[in-house]
N, C-alpha and C positions, 0 to 999 in steps of 0.2 A: 688202328689196332685197338682192341677193346681192353678195358680194365678187367681185372679178375677180382672176385670177391674174397675177402679175408675169411679166416675161420670164424671170427667174431660176427661178421656179417651173415655168414651161412647159418650160424646159430640163431640169429634173429629170424631169418627166413623160415627156419624149421618150426618156429612157434606159431600159434594161432593168432597171428597179428595181421590186421588189415593193412594192405598197401594202398597208398593214395596215388592214383595214376592220373597224370595231367596230359591231355591231348590238345590238339589244335583243330578248331572248326574251319570250314572253308573260308570264313571271313577273318580267320586269324585269331579269333577269340579263344582263350583257354577254357577248358572244361576239365574238372577234377571229379574222379569217382573213386570211392573206396572199393577195393576188390580183394578177393582171395588170390593167393599166388603160391607158386612153388618154383623150385629151381630144377633145371636140367643142365648139368654141368655149370657153366657160368652164365647161361641164358636164363632170363626170367620168363616164366610161363604164366599167362593169365587166360581166362576163358570168359566169353560173353556171348550174347545172342546177336545174330544178324539183325539189322534194323535199329539197334540202339545207337545212341550218339557216339559212344567211344568206339564202337565197331566202324561206324561211318568215318569218324575222324581218323582212326588208325589206317583204314584202307586208303584214305586220301592223302595223308601226310605221315610218313614213317617216324617222325620225331616224337619222342615221349620222355616224360620225366616221372620218376617214381620215388616216393619217400615211405619209409617205415620207421616207427618208433618202438623200441623194445618195451613191451607191456610191463616188464619187471624193473625197468630203469628208464624213466622218461628222458634222461639226458643221453641215452645211447640211441643214436639216430643214423640212418643210412639214407643218402640222397643219390639217386642215379639219373644220369642222362643217357638215353639209349636210342636205338633204332629198331623198328620192326623188321625182322628178317624172315618171319614166317607168319602166314595168316591162312588157316585152313579149317575146313569143316571135317576133314578126315580124322577120325579118332577123337573128335571134340567131346562127344558124349562120355567117353571113357575118362577124359581129362576132368570134366566137371564132376564125375563120380569120385575120382581120386581126391579132388579138392573137398568134396562133401565129406569124405572119410576123414581128411585132415581137420577140417573146421567144425564138423557136426558129429563126427564119429558115426556116420551113416554110410552104408554101402552104396546108396543111390541118391543122387541129387533130388530132393523132394519138391523143389519149386519150379519144375518144368511146366511150361504151358503148352497147350495143344498147338501144333504147327511151328513151335519154336525150333530154330536151327542154330545150334551152338557152333561157335568158332573158337579155335585156340590160337592165341597170339604168342609168338616167340619173339622176345626182345633181347637184343645184344646189348651188353653193358658197355657203352662207349666211355663213360666217365663215372667214377664212383667216389663219393665223399663220405667219410664216416667220422662221427664224433662219439666217444673219444676215438682217436686213431687206433685202428685194430689190426 
């Protein structure tokens, strides 16, 4: 059963805060990447491009950890352990555009490269820790 996000955690996710996503490579080595993120219910949504390390890692091993620090209070932190429950290219361009709206206030993601294939990753929150308790 997955944990659910508190209202205080949701408030942090609503801000323009980068999440740090930790994935595991095929050799078991951790890899951490700052990413844009948003919520869909209690699921965490991130978007990347196929061929990148985090996309390869998440396709290979569904385990993931995510941390966020409130930009307005460095002592307000969320740490999540979760599992990838969705990995799709369908609608991924629209998701990166929605994230560009949130983070850049632009209607379209401006950093696309030719031939890039976007993928949306849906992460179920298996375990949530929050400081202070929220």
